[in-house]
C-alpha positions as a printed NumPy array, in Angstrom:
array([[-17.407, -27.652, -27.832],
       [-14.864, -30.065, -26.369],
       [-15.329, -31.664, -22.964],
       [-12.334, -29.746, -21.593],
       [-13.774, -26.442, -22.828],
       [-17.2  , -27.252, -21.327],
       [-15.575, -27.996, -17.979],
       [-13.624, -24.724, -18.05 ],
       [-16.704, -22.685, -19.019],
       [-18.772, -24.358, -16.275],
       [-16.045, -23.78 , -13.683],
       [-15.749, -20.109, -14.66 ],
       [-19.523, -19.631, -14.441],
       [-19.623, -21.242, -10.997],
       [-16.711, -19.13 ,  -9.766],
       [-18.363, -15.936, -11.009],
       [-21.676, -16.873,  -9.432],
       [-20.043, -17.791,  -6.128],
       [-18.217, -14.465,  -6.036],
       [-21.562, -12.707,  -6.346],
       [-23.012, -14.781,  -3.514],
       [-25.518, -16.711,  -5.673],
       [-25.115, -20.014,  -7.456],
       [-27.095, -20.351, -10.662],
       [-28.475, -23.666, -11.895],
       [-28.828, -23.336, -15.653],
       [-30.697, -26.61 , -16.11 ],
       [-34.41 , -26.931, -15.302],
       [-35.523, -29.225, -12.508],
       [-36.575, -32.634, -13.787],
       [-38.364, -35.435, -11.997],
       [-36.118, -38.229, -10.881],
       [-36.947, -41.763, -11.952],
       [-38.352, -44.508,  -9.756],
       [-35.759, -46.803,  -8.177],
       [-37.109, -49.832, -10.062],
       [-37.05 , -48.302, -13.582],
       [-34.535, -45.912, -15.099],
       [-36.658, -44.839, -18.067],
       [-40.231, -43.582, -17.673],
       [-42.465, -41.19 , -19.599],
       [-45.456, -39.221, -18.398],
       [-48.878, -40.403, -19.544],
       [-52.063, -38.414, -19.054],
       [-52.353, -34.933, -17.624],
       [-50.693, -33.29 , -14.653],
       [-52.97 , -32.426, -11.744],
       [-51.978, -29.385,  -9.686],
       [-53.007, -29.43 ,  -6.022],
       [-53.929, -26.059,  -4.497],
       [-53.665, -25.772,  -0.72 ],
       [-54.879, -22.628,   1.039],
       [-54.926, -20.723,  -2.26 ],
       [-51.32 , -21.708,  -3.06 ],
       [-50.4  , -24.004,  -5.929],
       [-48.541, -26.575,  -3.871],
       [-47.936, -29.878,  -5.661],
       [-48.118, -31.786,  -8.941],
       [-49.575, -35.283,  -9.334],
       [-48.567, -37.306, -12.41 ],
       [-48.787, -40.796, -13.894],
       [-45.771, -42.352, -15.571],
       [-45.234, -45.515, -17.607],
       [-41.993, -47.458, -17.982],
       [-40.507, -50.956, -17.766],
       [-43.999, -52.446, -18.241],
       [-45.518, -50.714, -15.198],
       [-47.475, -47.593, -14.268],
       [-46.133, -45.295, -11.545],
       [-47.809, -42.7  ,  -9.354],
       [-45.787, -39.558,  -8.617],
       [-46.214, -36.407,  -6.542],
       [-43.916, -33.397,  -6.345],
       [-44.237, -30.661,  -3.684],
       [-43.481, -27.222,  -5.1  ],
       [-40.762, -25.043,  -3.595],
       [-43.171, -22.265,  -2.581],
       [-45.052, -24.746,  -0.388],
       [-41.889, -26.341,   1.014],
       [-40.534, -22.889,   1.917],
       [-43.587, -22.054,   4.035],
       [-44.225, -25.394,   5.778],
       [-42.044, -27.426,   8.133],
       [-43.38 , -30.865,   7.112],
       [-46.228, -32.586,   5.283],
       [-47.815, -35.944,   4.465],
       [-47.728, -37.422,   0.941],
       [-49.707, -40.285,  -0.576],
       [-50.024, -41.489,  -4.18 ],
       [-51.553, -44.513,  -5.874],
       [-52.67 , -45.826,  -9.25 ],
       [-56.394, -46.5  ,  -9.697],
       [-57.257, -49.397, -12.038],
       [-60.689, -48.712, -13.557],
       [-61.288, -52.464, -14.052],
       [-60.811, -53.059, -10.321],
       [-62.141, -49.917,  -8.651],
       [-62.011, -51.403,  -5.159],
       [-58.221, -51.617,  -5.093],
       [-55.358, -49.16 ,  -5.253],
       [-52.058, -50.147,  -6.85 ],
       [-48.522, -48.855,  -6.664],
       [-49.023, -46.979,  -3.44 ],
       [-46.477, -44.702,  -1.86 ],
       [-46.833, -42.909,   1.483],
       [-44.614, -40.567,   3.5  ],
       [-45.803, -39.015,   6.75 ],
       [-44.304, -36.011,   8.52 ],
       [-41.7  , -35.591,   5.783],
       [-39.773, -32.756,   4.165],
       [-39.079, -34.656,   0.94 ],
       [-40.084, -32.896,  -2.249],
       [-41.127, -35.965,  -4.241],
       [-42.588, -39.414,  -3.848],
       [-42.803, -42.288,  -6.321],
       [-45.303, -45.071,  -5.768],
       [-44.338, -48.714,  -6.199],
       [-44.558, -50.266,  -9.688],
       [-48.225, -50.994, -10.52 ],
       [-48.937, -53.932, -12.823],
       [-51.811, -52.06 , -14.462],
       [-50.432, -51.135, -17.893],
       [-53.058, -53.253, -19.687],
       [-55.927, -51.352, -18.003],
       [-57.458, -47.894, -17.955],
       [-55.862, -46.039, -15.036],
       [-55.395, -42.687, -13.378],
       [-53.283, -41.536, -10.435],
       [-54.587, -39.927,  -7.277],
       [-52.251, -38.017,  -5.   ],
       [-52.595, -36.235,  -1.676],
       [-50.621, -33.474,  -0.01 ],
       [-51.853, -33.637,   3.573],
       [-55.627, -33.923,   3.122],
       [-55.835, -32.171,  -0.255],
       [-56.077, -34.602,  -3.145],
       [-56.568, -34.71 ,  -6.868],
       [-56.411, -37.096,  -9.804],
       [-54.805, -37.113, -13.231],
       [-56.752, -37.858, -16.412],
       [-57.664, -41.441, -17.286],
       [-55.301, -43.246, -19.65 ],
       [-56.311, -46.412, -21.522]])
């Protein structure tokens, strides 16, 4: 399909959706990338945080540009029922258990996602711990 045709098809779909009162996003939501690295990939498992019986956030660890990154995403169902929240993420280096790396913190926010700073821990076994308000959880360990 040519670029011109794709543009026309997209414009027609948007016009039809707008006429019906609902805009439709045909592409799935994807995590952004951290400001310091444009290409990251998830390593380890995703940890889902449950708050008050509601699945509320995802905690993930990413690797890219030679660094590990902590990430948390607040799900829409939680955002729709709360006016603000606190977020915190960090990378835990298993060789240096007394220190957290790549921390990120937002207090009293309405942002859906938070990336931690680049953590120079790629040569070590690590996991990510994230908190939505006082509820926390950790991803699997990656070596």
